[in-house]
Phi, psi and omega in degrees: 000131176241112181266113181249350180201164176043065181296335179294343180275355181271112180273160180302319181294329176289318179295331181264020187277022175090017179295143174293320180214156173238125177247152179221143176278048181210147177278345190236339187291142175240139180297149176303144181087006177061030173295144175303131182233130182252131176296131172218093188287159172290172181207195177224153178288121181289347176270340179258312182260093180216156176302151180181200183287149172279153178249111182304329179294335183254004183301138178205142174292311178230131187235139168227130177243115179157163178284163176284344186064013180078010179224161175286118180272117189306318182296322179288315179302313184295318179291320178300321182293340179282347184085008178300153179283086186265135173239127181241132171247118179156163183262164175070032178261349189305324182275354183247336187231154173298144184305326184292344180275340183273104183286317179195158179277353180210145172230112181306140185307323182292345179262351182300314179303318179294323177296316178296318179296331187268359182263145173289316179221140177249131178267146179217150170211176184229151167299147185302317181294327178287318179298313182299329183256008175074026177274102188283128181303140176296338178301326179296320177293312181302311185291319180287330178298327180273359181093014182287155173260127189239137168247129185224162168291167182292136173208132180298135178100343183298317179296319180299318185276317189253355183059229181271010183286339181240120179269124176289124184299334178289343178283348185303325180274352183259348184253000000 
């Protein structure tokens, strides 16, 4: 079993379902029932997510790619409130953001690496259960593989894995 997201949804009976091994996309999470759990982090495809040319059509000072999830996402809300030149690709943002920030409701997956390469800063956040349990978003891997600069919510393990490549948004008032 490889748990890559929403660890709160893994019940003890699922963890005890006869798996040879349990892996987690976290350095710290343990499967329910105290089964031995081995970290196996997410990654990015080195053939898709690699440094390269910027795409002027996708250029953005600050970029977020993702849906609103039907809620106000704090990292996006906070950056938008600063007046930064924010570009968002994703659906269901109309009730949360000014129209000029919504670049498109969809960004085809094959264009995501170019969008990350073309951004000054890439925003990232985590579902609360993933953040609390150290499940690092695959966006952090994708964005850093292309050489992107990322601002993210706090998550355990990010410094260990990415060093200074990912800035914790809570550090903004301390630096």
